N, CA, C, O and the ligand as a Tripos MOL2 file, in Angstrom:
@<TRIPOS>MOLECULE
protein
  277   275    70     0     0
PROTEIN
NO_CHARGES

@<TRIPOS>ATOM
      1 N          97.9440  133.1010  129.0540 N.3       1 MET1
      2 CA         96.8550  132.4270  128.4570 C.3       1 MET1
      3 C          95.9440  133.4210  127.6610 C.2       1 MET1
      4 O          95.4540  134.3990  128.2240 O.2       1 MET1
      5 N          95.7400  133.1590  126.3990 N.am      2 ASN2
      6 CA         94.9560  134.0860  125.6060 C.3       2 ASN2
      7 C          93.4220  133.7800  125.7810 C.2       2 ASN2
      8 O          93.0850  132.8170  126.4690 O.2       2 ASN2
      9 N          92.5850  134.5000  125.2340 N.am      3 ARG3
     10 CA         91.1760  134.4060  125.4270 C.3       3 ARG3
     11 C          90.6800  133.1460  124.8440 C.2       3 ARG3
     12 O          89.8020  132.5500  125.4680 O.2       3 ARG3
     13 N          91.1190  132.6580  123.7400 N.am      4 LEU4
     14 CA         90.7330  131.4740  123.1320 C.3       4 LEU4
     15 C          91.0120  130.2540  124.0200 C.2       4 LEU4
     16 O          90.1640  129.3910  124.2480 O.2       4 LEU4
     17 N          92.1850  130.2440  124.4760 N.am      5 GLU5
     18 CA         92.6960  129.1260  125.3950 C.3       5 GLU5
     19 C          91.8540  129.1200  126.6050 C.2       5 GLU5
     20 O          91.4780  128.0410  127.0620 O.2       5 GLU5
     21 N          91.5150  130.2750  127.1810 N.am      6 GLU6
     22 CA         90.6730  130.3940  128.2980 C.3       6 GLU6
     23 C          89.2980  129.8670  128.0660 C.2       6 GLU6
     24 O          88.7150  129.2080  128.9270 O.2       6 GLU6
     25 N          88.8200  130.1320  126.9980 N.am      7 TYR7
     26 CA         87.4360  129.7830  126.4010 C.3       7 TYR7
     27 C          87.4930  128.2560  126.3770 C.2       7 TYR7
     28 O          86.6510  127.5690  126.9560 O.2       7 TYR7
     29 N          88.5690  127.7250  125.6500 N.am      8 ASN8
     30 CA         88.4690  126.2980  125.4500 C.3       8 ASN8
     31 C          88.7370  125.5140  126.7670 C.2       8 ASN8
     32 O          88.2880  124.3760  126.9020 O.2       8 ASN8
     33 N          89.4490  126.1070  127.7120 N.am      9 LYS9
     34 CA         89.4970  125.4250  129.0230 C.3       9 LYS9
     35 C          88.1680  125.3800  129.7040 C.2       9 LYS9
     36 O          87.7670  124.3800  130.2990 O.2       9 LYS9
     37 N          87.5090  126.4790  129.6000 N.am     10 LYS10
     38 CA         86.2230  126.5580  130.2500 C.3      10 LYS10
     39 C          85.0070  125.7370  129.6980 C.2      10 LYS10
     40 O          84.1650  125.1610  130.3860 O.2      10 LYS10
     41 N          85.0730  125.7920  128.2870 N.am     11 TYR11
     42 CA         84.0160  125.2710  127.4980 C.3      11 TYR11
     43 C          84.3010  124.0820  126.6360 C.2      11 TYR11
     44 O          83.3960  123.4180  126.1300 O.2      11 TYR11
     45 N          85.6860  123.8000  126.4620 N.am     12 GLY12
     46 CA         86.0590  122.8040  125.5140 C.3      12 GLY12
     47 C          85.2800  121.4550  125.5750 C.2      12 GLY12
     48 O          84.9010  120.8810  124.5540 O.2      12 GLY12
     49 N          85.0690  120.9920  126.8140 N.am     13 GLU13
     50 CA         84.3720  119.7000  127.0010 C.3      13 GLU13
     51 C          82.9120  119.8340  126.6250 C.2      13 GLU13
     52 O          82.2320  118.8130  126.5270 O.2      13 GLU13
     53 N          82.4110  120.9720  126.4180 N.am     14 TYR14
     54 CA         81.0300  121.1950  126.0810 C.3      14 TYR14
     55 C          80.6480  121.7260  124.6730 C.2      14 TYR14
     56 O          79.4980  121.8930  124.2670 O.2      14 TYR14
     57 N          81.8370  121.9720  123.9740 N.am     15 LEU15
     58 CA         81.5970  122.6120  122.6950 C.3      15 LEU15
     59 C          80.6270  121.7860  121.8320 C.2      15 LEU15
     60 O          80.6990  120.5590  121.9070 O.2      15 LEU15
     61 N          79.7090  122.3730  121.0020 N.am     16 ILE16
     62 CA         78.8900  121.6930  120.0930 C.3      16 ILE16
     63 C          79.7510  121.1760  118.9170 C.2      16 ILE16
     64 O          80.5860  121.9010  118.3750 O.2      16 ILE16
     65 N          79.5400  120.0150  118.5750 N.am     17 ASP17
     66 CA         80.3440  119.3170  117.4520 C.3      17 ASP17
     67 C          81.6830  118.7960  117.8860 C.2      17 ASP17
     68 O          82.4390  118.3150  117.0420 O.2      17 ASP17
     69 N          82.0260  118.8620  119.1680 N.am     18 LYS18
     70 CA         83.3110  118.2770  119.5770 C.3      18 LYS18
     71 C          83.3640  116.8260  119.3560 C.2      18 LYS18
     72 O          82.3510  116.1710  119.1110 O.2      18 LYS18
     73 N          84.6460  116.2760  119.4490 N.am     19 GLU19
     74 CA         84.7650  114.8430  119.3300 C.3      19 GLU19
     75 C          84.4790  114.2400  120.6270 C.2      19 GLU19
     76 O          84.8710  114.7850  121.6590 O.2      19 GLU19
     77 N          83.7540  113.0390  120.6380 N.am     20 GLY20
     78 CA         83.6330  112.3350  121.8330 C.3      20 GLY20
     79 C          82.3190  112.5900  122.5420 C.2      20 GLY20
     80 O          81.4270  113.2470  122.0060 O.2      20 GLY20
     81 N          82.2100  112.0800  123.7180 N.am     21 ASP21
     82 CA         81.0270  112.1600  124.6160 C.3      21 ASP21
     83 C          80.9230  113.3570  125.3210 C.2      21 ASP21
     84 O          81.9100  114.0620  125.5330 O.2      21 ASP21
     85 N          79.6620  113.6730  125.7480 N.am     22 TYR22
     86 CA         79.4640  114.7290  126.7330 C.3      22 TYR22
     87 C          79.1810  114.1320  128.1040 C.2      22 TYR22
     88 O          78.3120  113.2750  128.2650 O.2      22 TYR22
     89 N          79.9020  114.5860  129.0380 N.am     23 LYS23
     90 CA         79.7100  114.0000  130.3840 C.3      23 LYS23
     91 C          79.0850  115.1740  131.2940 C.2      23 LYS23
     92 O          79.5130  116.3280  131.2640 O.2      23 LYS23
     93 N          78.0650  114.7580  132.0720 N.am     24 CYS24
     94 CA         77.4290  115.6520  132.8900 C.3      24 CYS24
     95 C          78.3310  116.1960  134.0040 C.2      24 CYS24
     96 O          79.0130  115.3970  134.6460 O.2      24 CYS24
     97 N          78.3780  117.5410  134.2790 N.am     25 GLY25
     98 CA         79.2910  118.0640  135.3270 C.3      25 GLY25
     99 C          78.8430  117.6870  136.7970 C.2      25 GLY25
    100 O          79.5630  117.8320  137.7850 O.2      25 GLY25
    101 N          77.5700  117.1910  136.8060 N.am     26 LYS26
    102 CA         77.0890  116.9040  138.1670 C.3      26 LYS26
    103 C          76.9990  115.4820  138.5090 C.2      26 LYS26
    104 O          77.5580  115.0490  139.5160 O.2      26 LYS26
    105 N          76.2680  114.6740  137.6570 N.am     27 CYS27
    106 CA         76.0900  113.2360  137.9470 C.3      27 CYS27
    107 C          77.1440  112.3830  137.2150 C.2      27 CYS27
    108 O          77.2030  111.1660  137.3910 O.2      27 CYS27
    109 N          78.0240  113.0870  136.3390 N.am     28 LYS28
    110 CA         79.1510  112.3620  135.6090 C.3      28 LYS28
    111 C          78.6780  111.2850  134.6490 C.2      28 LYS28
    112 O          79.4720  110.4430  134.2290 O.2      28 LYS28
    113 N          77.4000  111.2960  134.2940 N.am     29 LYS29
    114 CA         77.0210  110.4170  133.3260 C.3      29 LYS29
    115 C          77.1020  110.9340  131.9720 C.2      29 LYS29
    116 O          77.0020  112.1430  131.7660 O.2      29 LYS29
    117 N          77.2940  110.0140  130.9480 N.am     30 ILE30
    118 CA         77.3590  110.4410  129.4930 C.3      30 ILE30
    119 C          75.8940  110.7440  129.1030 C.2      30 ILE30
    120 O          74.9900  109.9570  129.3840 O.2      30 ILE30
    121 N          75.6900  111.8700  128.4680 N.am     31 TRP31
    122 CA         74.3950  112.2510  128.0800 C.3      31 TRP31
    123 C          74.4320  112.7820  126.6280 C.2      31 TRP31
    124 O          75.5140  113.1000  126.1340 O.2      31 TRP31
    125 N          73.2980  112.8840  125.9430 N.am     32 LEU32
    126 CA         73.2320  113.2340  124.6100 C.3      32 LEU32
    127 C          72.5130  114.6210  124.5470 C.2      32 LEU32
    128 O          71.2910  114.6840  124.6830 O.2      32 LEU32
    129 N          73.2730  115.7220  124.3420 N.am     33 PRO33
    130 CA         72.5950  117.0390  124.3000 C.3      33 PRO33
    131 C          71.7370  117.1870  123.0460 C.2      33 PRO33
    132 O          72.0120  116.5280  122.0440 O.2      33 PRO33
    133 N          70.7150  118.0250  123.0710 N.am     34 THR34
    134 CA         69.9710  118.3730  121.9390 C.3      34 THR34
    135 C          70.0150  119.7770  121.7110 C.2      34 THR34
    136 O          70.7530  120.4580  122.4230 O.2      34 THR34
    137 N          69.2550  120.3620  120.7240 N.am     35 ASP35
    138 CA         69.1830  121.7730  120.4920 C.3      35 ASP35
    139 C          68.6400  122.6140  121.7620 C.2      35 ASP35
    140 O          68.9380  123.7790  122.0280 O.2      35 ASP35
    141 N          67.8190  121.8050  122.4500 N.am     36 ALA36
    142 CA         67.3030  122.5120  123.7340 C.3      36 ALA36
    143 C          68.3100  122.6900  124.7890 C.2      36 ALA36
    144 O          68.1370  123.4530  125.7390 O.2      36 ALA36
    145 N          69.3860  121.9620  124.6110 N.am     37 ASP37
    146 CA         70.4950  122.1010  125.6840 C.3      37 ASP37
    147 C          71.6500  122.9970  125.3180 C.2      37 ASP37
    148 O          72.7150  122.9140  125.9300 O.2      37 ASP37
    149 N          71.4650  123.8430  124.3430 N.am     38 ILE38
    150 CA         72.4460  124.8090  123.9140 C.3      38 ILE38
    151 C          72.4690  125.9190  125.0040 C.2      38 ILE38
    152 O          71.4400  126.4720  125.3910 O.2      38 ILE38
    153 N          73.7170  126.2070  125.4730 N.am     39 ASN39
    154 CA         73.8420  127.2710  126.5030 C.3      39 ASN39
    155 C          73.5920  128.6530  125.9370 C.2      39 ASN39
    156 O          74.2920  129.1630  125.0610 O.2      39 ASN39
    157 N          72.5680  129.2040  126.4900 N.am     40 ARG40
    158 CA         72.1900  130.5870  125.8880 C.3      40 ARG40
    159 C          73.1330  131.6300  126.2740 C.2      40 ARG40
    160 O          73.0670  132.7090  125.6850 O.2      40 ARG40
    161 N          74.0330  131.4400  127.2190 N.am     41 LYS41
    162 CA         75.1130  132.4040  127.6100 C.3      41 LYS41
    163 C          76.3380  132.2130  126.7470 C.2      41 LYS41
    164 O          77.1600  133.1220  126.6310 O.2      41 LYS41
    165 N          76.4850  130.9850  126.1040 N.am     42 ALA42
    166 CA         77.7120  130.5570  125.3130 C.3      42 ALA42
    167 C          77.1510  129.8160  124.1380 C.2      42 ALA42
    168 O          77.1070  128.5870  124.1790 O.2      42 ALA42
    169 N          76.7420  130.4420  123.1480 N.am     43 MET43
    170 CA         75.9560  129.8050  122.0590 C.3      43 MET43
    171 C          76.7390  128.7310  121.2800 C.2      43 MET43
    172 O          76.1580  128.0560  120.4290 O.2      43 MET43
    173 N          78.0660  128.5560  121.5580 N.am     44 MET44
    174 CA         78.9040  127.6640  120.8620 C.3      44 MET44
    175 C          78.9130  126.2670  121.6180 C.2      44 MET44
    176 O          79.4100  125.2600  121.1140 O.2      44 MET44
    177 N          78.3300  126.2960  122.8440 N.am     45 THR45
    178 CA         78.3910  125.1030  123.7030 C.3      45 THR45
    179 C          77.0660  124.6710  124.2850 C.2      45 THR45
    180 O          76.0580  125.3770  124.2550 O.2      45 THR45
    181 N          77.1340  123.4560  124.8220 N.am     46 TYR46
    182 CA         75.9480  122.8960  125.4370 C.3      46 TYR46
    183 C          76.1580  123.1600  126.9940 C.2      46 TYR46
    184 O          77.2630  123.4400  127.4580 O.2      46 TYR46
    185 N          75.0720  123.0550  127.7120 N.am     47 TYR47
    186 CA         75.1930  123.2270  129.1900 C.3      47 TYR47
    187 C          76.0810  122.1430  129.7610 C.2      47 TYR47
    188 O          76.2510  121.0740  129.1740 O.2      47 TYR47
    189 N          76.6290  122.4380  130.8940 N.am     48 LYS48
    190 CA         77.5370  121.4890  131.5650 C.3      48 LYS48
    191 C          76.8150  120.3240  132.0820 C.2      48 LYS48
    192 O          77.3040  119.1940  132.0910 O.2      48 LYS48
    193 N          75.6010  120.6240  132.5280 N.am     49 ASN49
    194 CA         74.8310  119.4970  133.1680 C.3      49 ASN49
    195 C          73.7210  118.8830  132.2770 C.2      49 ASN49
    196 O          73.2080  119.5090  131.3490 O.2      49 ASN49
    197 N          73.3990  117.6730  132.6060 N.am     50 CYS50
    198 CA         72.4060  116.9930  131.7740 C.3      50 CYS50
    199 C          70.9950  117.6070  132.0730 C.2      50 CYS50
    200 O          70.8390  118.3860  133.0130 O.2      50 CYS50
    201 N          70.0420  117.2570  131.2990 N.am     51 GLY51
    202 CA         68.6800  117.7880  131.5100 C.3      51 GLY51
    203 C          68.0480  117.3460  132.8900 C.2      51 GLY51
    204 O          67.2560  118.0730  133.4910 O.2      51 GLY51
    205 N          68.4270  116.1750  133.3280 N.am     52 VAL52
    206 CA         67.8760  115.6740  134.6310 C.3      52 VAL52
    207 C          68.4310  116.5770  135.7900 C.2      52 VAL52
    208 O          67.6890  117.0240  136.6640 O.2      52 VAL52
    209 N          69.7580  116.8140  135.7430 N.am     53 CYS53
    210 CA         70.4210  117.5670  136.7890 C.3      53 CYS53
    211 C          70.0220  119.0240  136.6750 C.2      53 CYS53
    212 O          69.9210  119.6970  137.7010 O.2      53 CYS53
    213 N          69.8140  119.4930  135.6010 N.am     54 ARG54
    214 CA         69.4310  120.9110  135.4190 C.3      54 ARG54
    215 C          68.0010  121.1010  136.0230 C.2      54 ARG54
    216 O          67.7330  122.0600  136.7480 O.2      54 ARG54
    217 N          67.0930  120.1260  135.6810 N.am     55 LEU55
    218 CA         65.7890  120.2870  136.2810 C.3      55 LEU55
    219 C          65.8220  120.1340  137.8320 C.2      55 LEU55
    220 O          65.0930  120.7960  138.5710 O.2      55 LEU55
    221 N          66.7020  119.2330  138.2600 N.am     56 TYR56
    222 CA         66.8620  119.0010  139.7280 C.3      56 TYR56
    223 C          67.2850  120.3230  140.3990 C.2      56 TYR56
    224 O          66.7010  120.7530  141.3940 O.2      56 TYR56
    225 N          68.3440  120.9640  139.8030 N.am     57 LEU57
    226 CA         68.9490  122.1120  140.3470 C.3      57 LEU57
    227 C          67.9300  123.2870  140.2540 C.2      57 LEU57
    228 O          67.8630  124.1410  141.1380 O.2      57 LEU57
    229 N          67.1620  123.2950  139.1780 N.am     58 TYR58
    230 CA         66.0370  124.3670  139.0830 C.3      58 TYR58
    231 C          64.9680  124.2090  140.1080 C.2      58 TYR58
    232 O          64.5250  125.1860  140.7110 O.2      58 TYR58
    233 N          64.5510  123.0110  140.3130 N.am     59 ASN59
    234 CA         63.5700  122.7410  141.4970 C.3      59 ASN59
    235 C          64.1480  123.1550  142.8520 C.2      59 ASN59
    236 O          63.5030  123.8050  143.6740 O.2      59 ASN59
    237 N          65.3810  122.7450  143.0260 N.am     60 LYS60
    238 CA         66.0530  123.1440  144.2610 C.3      60 LYS60
    239 C          66.0180  124.5820  144.5140 C.2      60 LYS60
    240 O          65.7580  125.0450  145.6250 O.2      60 LYS60
    241 N          66.3150  125.3750  143.3540 N.am     61 CYS61
    242 CA         66.3480  126.8030  143.4780 C.3      61 CYS61
    243 C          64.9390  127.3530  143.7900 C.2      61 CYS61
    244 O          64.8300  128.2890  144.5820 O.2      61 CYS61
    245 N          63.9040  126.8300  143.2220 N.am     62 ILE62
    246 CA         62.5240  127.2190  143.5140 C.3      62 ILE62
    247 C          62.1790  126.9920  144.9640 C.2      62 ILE62
    248 O          61.6500  127.8460  145.6760 O.2      62 ILE62
    249 N          62.5240  125.7510  145.3580 N.am     63 GLU63
    250 CA         62.2290  125.3420  146.6580 C.3      63 GLU63
    251 C          62.9240  126.3780  147.7500 C.2      63 GLU63
    252 O          62.3340  126.8650  148.7140 O.2      63 GLU63
    253 N          64.1780  126.5860  147.4220 N.am     64 TYR64
    254 CA         64.9410  127.5300  148.3160 C.3      64 TYR64
    255 C          64.2540  128.8990  148.3870 C.2      64 TYR64
    256 O          64.1130  129.4940  149.4550 O.2      64 TYR64
    257 N          63.8320  129.3740  147.2040 N.am     65 ARG65
    258 CA         63.2050  130.6930  147.1100 C.3      65 ARG65
    259 C          61.9320  130.7190  147.8850 C.2      65 ARG65
    260 O          61.6580  131.6860  148.5960 O.2      65 ARG65
    261 N          61.1340  129.6720  147.7690 N.am     66 ASN66
    262 CA         59.8240  129.5960  148.4600 C.3      66 ASN66
    263 C          59.9990  129.5410  149.9500 C.2      66 ASN66
    264 O          59.1430  130.0510  150.6730 O.2      66 ASN66
    265 N          61.1420  128.9050  150.4890 N.am     67 ARG67
    266 CA         61.3840  128.8910  151.8470 C.3      67 ARG67
    267 C          61.7350  130.2820  152.3680 C.2      67 ARG67
    268 O          61.4520  130.5820  153.5280 O.2      67 ARG67
    269 N          62.3240  131.1120  151.5740 N.am     68 GLU68
    270 CA         62.7220  132.3720  151.8730 C.3      68 GLU68
    271 C          61.5190  133.3260  152.2540 C.2      68 GLU68
    272 O          61.6250  134.1290  153.1820 O.2      68 GLU68
    273 N          60.4110  133.2060  151.5220 N.am     69 THR69
    274 CA         59.2590  134.0580  151.5390 C.3      69 THR69
    275 C          58.2670  133.6370  152.6610 C.2      69 THR69
    276 O          57.2180  134.2600  152.8240 O.2      69 THR69
    277 ZN         73.5020  114.8260  135.1930 Zn       70 ZN70
@<TRIPOS>BOND
     1     1     2 1
     2     2     3 1
     3     3     4 2
     4     3     5 am
     5     5     6 1
     6     6     7 1
     7     7     8 2
     8     7     9 am
     9     9    10 1
    10    10    11 1
    11    11    12 2
    12    11    13 am
    13    13    14 1
    14    14    15 1
    15    15    16 2
    16    15    17 am
    17    17    18 1
    18    18    19 1
    19    19    20 2
    20    19    21 am
    21    21    22 1
    22    22    23 1
    23    23    24 2
    24    23    25 am
    25    25    26 1
    26    26    27 1
    27    27    28 2
    28    27    29 am
    29    29    30 1
    30    30    31 1
    31    31    32 2
    32    31    33 am
    33    33    34 1
    34    34    35 1
    35    35    36 2
    36    35    37 am
    37    37    38 1
    38    38    39 1
    39    39    40 2
    40    39    41 am
    41    41    42 1
    42    42    43 1
    43    43    44 2
    44    43    45 am
    45    45    46 1
    46    46    47 1
    47    47    48 2
    48    47    49 am
    49    49    50 1
    50    50    51 1
    51    51    52 2
    52    51    53 am
    53    53    54 1
    54    54    55 1
    55    55    56 2
    56    55    57 am
    57    57    58 1
    58    58    59 1
    59    59    60 2
    60    59    61 am
    61    61    62 1
    62    62    63 1
    63    63    64 2
    64    63    65 am
    65    65    66 1
    66    66    67 1
    67    67    68 2
    68    67    69 am
    69    69    70 1
    70    70    71 1
    71    71    72 2
    72    71    73 am
    73    73    74 1
    74    74    75 1
    75    75    76 2
    76    75    77 am
    77    77    78 1
    78    78    79 1
    79    79    80 2
    80    79    81 am
    81    81    82 1
    82    82    83 1
    83    83    84 2
    84    83    85 am
    85    85    86 1
    86    86    87 1
    87    87    88 2
    88    87    89 am
    89    89    90 1
    90    90    91 1
    91    91    92 2
    92    91    93 am
    93    93    94 1
    94    94    95 1
    95    95    96 2
    96    95    97 am
    97    97    98 1
    98    98    99 1
    99    99   100 2
   100    99   101 am
   101   101   102 1
   102   102   103 1
   103   103   104 2
   104   103   105 am
   105   105   106 1
   106   106   107 1
   107   107   108 2
   108   107   109 am
   109   109   110 1
   110   110   111 1
   111   111   112 2
   112   111   113 am
   113   113   114 1
   114   114   115 1
   115   115   116 2
   116   115   117 am
   117   117   118 1
   118   118   119 1
   119   119   120 2
   120   119   121 am
   121   121   122 1
   122   122   123 1
   123   123   124 2
   124   123   125 am
   125   125   126 1
   126   126   127 1
   127   127   128 2
   128   127   129 am
   129   129   130 1
   130   130   131 1
   131   131   132 2
   132   131   133 am
   133   133   134 1
   134   134   135 1
   135   135   136 2
   136   135   137 am
   137   137   138 1
   138   138   139 1
   139   139   140 2
   140   139   141 am
   141   141   142 1
   142   142   143 1
   143   143   144 2
   144   143   145 am
   145   145   146 1
   146   146   147 1
   147   147   148 2
   148   147   149 am
   149   149   150 1
   150   150   151 1
   151   151   152 2
   152   151   153 am
   153   153   154 1
   154   154   155 1
   155   155   156 2
   156   155   157 am
   157   157   158 1
   158   158   159 1
   159   159   160 2
   160   159   161 am
   161   161   162 1
   162   162   163 1
   163   163   164 2
   164   163   165 am
   165   165   166 1
   166   166   167 1
   167   167   168 2
   168   167   169 am
   169   169   170 1
   170   170   171 1
   171   171   172 2
   172   171   173 am
   173   173   174 1
   174   174   175 1
   175   175   176 2
   176   175   177 am
   177   177   178 1
   178   178   179 1
   179   179   180 2
   180   179   181 am
   181   181   182 1
   182   182   183 1
   183   183   184 2
   184   183   185 am
   185   185   186 1
   186   186   187 1
   187   187   188 2
   188   187   189 am
   189   189   190 1
   190   190   191 1
   191   191   192 2
   192   191   193 am
   193   193   194 1
   194   194   195 1
   195   195   196 2
   196   195   197 am
   197   197   198 1
   198   198   199 1
   199   199   200 2
   200   199   201 am
   201   201   202 1
   202   202   203 1
   203   203   204 2
   204   203   205 am
   205   205   206 1
   206   206   207 1
   207   207   208 2
   208   207   209 am
   209   209   210 1
   210   210   211 1
   211   211   212 2
   212   211   213 am
   213   213   214 1
   214   214   215 1
   215   215   216 2
   216   215   217 am
   217   217   218 1
   218   218   219 1
   219   219   220 2
   220   219   221 am
   221   221   222 1
   222   222   223 1
   223   223   224 2
   224   223   225 am
   225   225   226 1
   226   226   227 1
   227   227   228 2
   228   227   229 am
   229   229   230 1
   230   230   231 1
   231   231   232 2
   232   231   233 am
   233   233   234 1
   234   234   235 1
   235   235   236 2
   236   235   237 am
   237   237   238 1
   238   238   239 1
   239   239   240 2
   240   239   241 am
   241   241   242 1
   242   242   243 1
   243   243   244 2
   244   243   245 am
   245   245   246 1
   246   246   247 1
   247   247   248 2
   248   247   249 am
   249   249   250 1
   250   250   251 1
   251   251   252 2
   252   251   253 am
   253   253   254 1
   254   254   255 1
   255   255   256 2
   256   255   257 am
   257   257   258 1
   258   258   259 1
   259   259   260 2
   260   259   261 am
   261   261   262 1
   262   262   263 1
   263   263   264 2
   264   263   265 am
   265   265   266 1
   266   266   267 1
   267   267   268 2
   268   267   269 am
   269   269   270 1
   270   270   271 1
   271   271   272 2
   272   271   273 am
   273   273   274 1
   274   274   275 1
   275   275   276 2
@<TRIPOS>SUBSTRUCTURE
     1 MET1         2 RESIDUE 1 A MET
     2 ASN2         6 RESIDUE 1 A ASN
     3 ARG3        10 RESIDUE 1 A ARG
     4 LEU4        14 RESIDUE 1 A LEU
     5 GLU5        18 RESIDUE 1 A GLU
     6 GLU6        22 RESIDUE 1 A GLU
     7 TYR7        26 RESIDUE 1 A TYR
     8 ASN8        30 RESIDUE 1 A ASN
     9 LYS9        34 RESIDUE 1 A LYS
    10 LYS10       38 RESIDUE 1 A LYS
    11 TYR11       42 RESIDUE 1 A TYR
    12 GLY12       46 RESIDUE 1 A GLY
    13 GLU13       50 RESIDUE 1 A GLU
    14 TYR14       54 RESIDUE 1 A TYR
    15 LEU15       58 RESIDUE 1 A LEU
    16 ILE16       62 RESIDUE 1 A ILE
    17 ASP17       66 RESIDUE 1 A ASP
    18 LYS18       70 RESIDUE 1 A LYS
    19 GLU19       74 RESIDUE 1 A GLU
    20 GLY20       78 RESIDUE 1 A GLY
    21 ASP21       82 RESIDUE 1 A ASP
    22 TYR22       86 RESIDUE 1 A TYR
    23 LYS23       90 RESIDUE 1 A LYS
    24 CYS24       94 RESIDUE 1 A CYS
    25 GLY25       98 RESIDUE 1 A GLY
    26 LYS26      102 RESIDUE 1 A LYS
    27 CYS27      106 RESIDUE 1 A CYS
    28 LYS28      110 RESIDUE 1 A LYS
    29 LYS29      114 RESIDUE 1 A LYS
    30 ILE30      118 RESIDUE 1 A ILE
    31 TRP31      122 RESIDUE 1 A TRP
    32 LEU32      126 RESIDUE 1 A LEU
    33 PRO33      130 RESIDUE 1 A PRO
    34 THR34      134 RESIDUE 1 A THR
    35 ASP35      138 RESIDUE 1 A ASP
    36 ALA36      142 RESIDUE 1 A ALA
    37 ASP37      146 RESIDUE 1 A ASP
    38 ILE38      150 RESIDUE 1 A ILE
    39 ASN39      154 RESIDUE 1 A ASN
    40 ARG40      158 RESIDUE 1 A ARG
    41 LYS41      162 RESIDUE 1 A LYS
    42 ALA42      166 RESIDUE 1 A ALA
    43 MET43      170 RESIDUE 1 A MET
    44 MET44      174 RESIDUE 1 A MET
    45 THR45      178 RESIDUE 1 A THR
    46 TYR46      182 RESIDUE 1 A TYR
    47 TYR47      186 RESIDUE 1 A TYR
    48 LYS48      190 RESIDUE 1 A LYS
    49 ASN49      194 RESIDUE 1 A ASN
    50 CYS50      198 RESIDUE 1 A CYS
    51 GLY51      202 RESIDUE 1 A GLY
    52 VAL52      206 RESIDUE 1 A VAL
    53 CYS53      210 RESIDUE 1 A CYS
    54 ARG54      214 RESIDUE 1 A ARG
    55 LEU55      218 RESIDUE 1 A LEU
    56 TYR56      222 RESIDUE 1 A TYR
    57 LEU57      226 RESIDUE 1 A LEU
    58 TYR58      230 RESIDUE 1 A TYR
    59 ASN59      234 RESIDUE 1 A ASN
    60 LYS60      238 RESIDUE 1 A LYS
    61 CYS61      242 RESIDUE 1 A CYS
    62 ILE62      246 RESIDUE 1 A ILE
    63 GLU63      250 RESIDUE 1 A GLU
    64 TYR64      254 RESIDUE 1 A TYR
    65 ARG65      258 RESIDUE 1 A ARG
    66 ASN66      262 RESIDUE 1 A ASN
    67 ARG67      266 RESIDUE 1 A ARG
    68 GLU68      270 RESIDUE 1 A GLU
    69 THR69      274 RESIDUE 1 A THR
    70 ZN70       277 GROUP 0 **** ****
């Protein structure tokens, strides 16, 4: 498998301007990404998860960190 195929396998579902709907990797709902949802680690793609799930995970993370201290 070459790098492009690997990239497509990993990000193909989330590529900006791809055909079809974007499905959230967590809640499996169809969602509409905006410019704010562009993955900063992979600028050609959107995040895997919808805004609601990302906020949820973010809060979980904070909660966890607060419990540690
Ligand atoms: Zn979601």
